[in-house]
N, C-alpha and C positions, 0 to 999 in steps of 0.2 A: 565525460568522455573525450578526447579532440581526434579531428582527422586531418590529414592534409588535402592539397589539390589532387596529388597523384592518386593517395587511396581514394578520394571521391570519383574521381574518372574510373575507377577501374571498380569501384562497387555500381555504378552506373551501367557497367556493362556488364558485370555479371548478374546484376539484377533482372537486366532485361535476357543477358544471354544472348548477347547480340556482339558480334566482335567484327563485322563486315564493315570493312573501311571507311564505306559510306557514312556509316554511324560512326563508329570511335574517332574519325575524326571533325566529328560536330559536339562529341560530347562537351568540350570546354563550353562553347555557345548555351548548351542546357545547362550548366554550372554559371554563366553568367547570367541569363535569363530567371534562374531560381534564386539569384542574390538581388536580383533589382528587385524580386516580386516580395519579398521579405522586406527590404528597405521600405518598398512602398507601404509595406502594412502593419510593420512592426517601428516605423518612423519615430513614435513619443515612447519608445524605451530608450533609456539613458544610456545604452549603449551606441545609440543611433545621434547623439547630442555631442557637442562642443562648441567653446566659445573663442573668444579673439578680439583682437583689437583693430581700428580701423582709427587713421589720425590724417587729418585734411583741412585744409583751406578751402575746398573746391565744394561745390553741388551734389557733384556727384561722385560714389565711392567704389572702388571694385570690390566684389569678395574673395571669401576663398574661393578657391576653385573647387573643393571639396563642400562647399555650402549645396543642400538641394533646396533648402528654405530656412528663410530666416525667421529666427522664434522669437526675439523682442532684438530693439537697439537702446543702447540708455549714454545719455550723454555723462562721462567719466566724472563723478565727482557731482552729478546733476541728475536731472528726473529724467523717466524713459521720455522715449520719440512715439507718437499715435502713430500708427499707419494707417496711410492712407491711399486712395489709388491716383497711381501719376497724374490723372488726370485733374485732380485735386489741387496737387502740388503746382503744377503749369497754371493753374487761376489764382491759386493762391500766392505765387511767389511768380510773377509773367516774366522776371529777369533775374538771371544769376546774379548782378550785382545789388539786388536786395541782401543785407546783410543783418545778422542779427543772432541770437541763439538759435540752433535749430529746436522746433516743436513736432515736426512730422518728417516720417520718411516712407518713401515706396520703392516699388521693383523699376527697374528700368533697363532697357538694353537687354531682351532675352534673359531677364533675372539674374544675370551675371554682377549685375551693379545696384544698388542704390541711391536714389536721389535725395538729400534730405534741406529741408526749407525751415528759416531761411538759410540762405549760404553761412556758413561761420565767419566772425567776422574778425576771426583769429584761427591760430593752428589750433584743432581741437582732437581729443581724443575719445572715441567710444568703443563702448562695449556692445556687444553684440552675440545673441546666442542661435546655433543653428542646426538644421538635421542635416547630417554628414552622410556623404559616400563613403563605403566602406573599402578599405583597399580593394582594388580587383584581381582576382585568383589566377595562378600561372604555375608554370614549374619553378620560377625565380622567387613570387610570392605567396609561396605554399600555405598559409594562413592567415585568416582574421577572425573577428570575432565570433562570425558563424562558425564556422569550422572547430572555432575552442570551445564555444558555448550552446553550441546549439545545434549540434552534429545531426539529430533524428530529425528534426523539422527542416533544416536545409538540403538535407538526402532526399525528402519526400516531395520539397518545392522545385529541387532540380528534375527529380521522377517526373513529376508532372509537366516539366518544360518539355522533355522529350516525349511523353504522351503523346500531350497537344499538337507539339509540332512536328514530330518524324515518324513516331512509332504507332498512332493510331490504334490503339487497344479496343477489348468492348468496351461499351461504357460502365459496367460492372466494374471493373480495374481502374478506371479511370475515377470513379465514386470511390471505389474502397480506398485508393491515396489520397484521393479530395479528406475523406475522415480522417487520415491518421495524420496529416499534415494539419488540419485545423485541431485535435486533440493536442499536438504537441506545441503548435502556436499558443493555445489554449493557457499553458502550462508556463509557457516562458512570459506571456500577461500574467500571470497568478503570481509568478516569483518577481516579476516588476512591484507589484502591489505589496506584497509582503516585506520587500525594502525602505519601505517607505511608510512601514508602520514604527510606531515608539517601540522599540527595544524592551525587552521581556523584562529584563534588569533594571530598568528606570523605569516602568510601571507595574510591577507583581499582576498577576491575576489574580480573580477574587477565589476564595476556596468556593 
């Protein structure tokens, strides 16, 4: 079952039985925090992964603005690059004029770019996979993967954000909500593992 941003906002107000202006005006922030928590904790799920290409003749390359962290980098038609610390790159290639086929990469510029080494000797295209941020929810962008496929877990995550930052209920209520959230999160992880199994029609179960 799916839910929209407006429906989720209404649900958070109804579940907490709080329609005070100072609360309802902050519900959007609870939704943002709830989404942020799930992206951090479920980043390994396929729904949070994406792939793209980078073409450059420079040592540094800007990443997608939706990229949270790089999972892998591959020279298109060639080998995967090894991830290293930026200090290693700077020592391995002290000058950006050291050209060759890139073998390594590292984060740089507050993780908004990667640096490759050596610097490409010609224009090269790299494939790279990354953990992505889902679209932020609002009245004009009312759904994303969490609202469509993880309604229960997302609701509980948003409720916990409201509990911990604004409402401050009894600890027993927080513990109960954490338990519900963890149960739903476990189901999402289980579903992901099931997707990766061989289809039963390909490998029938033994009697």
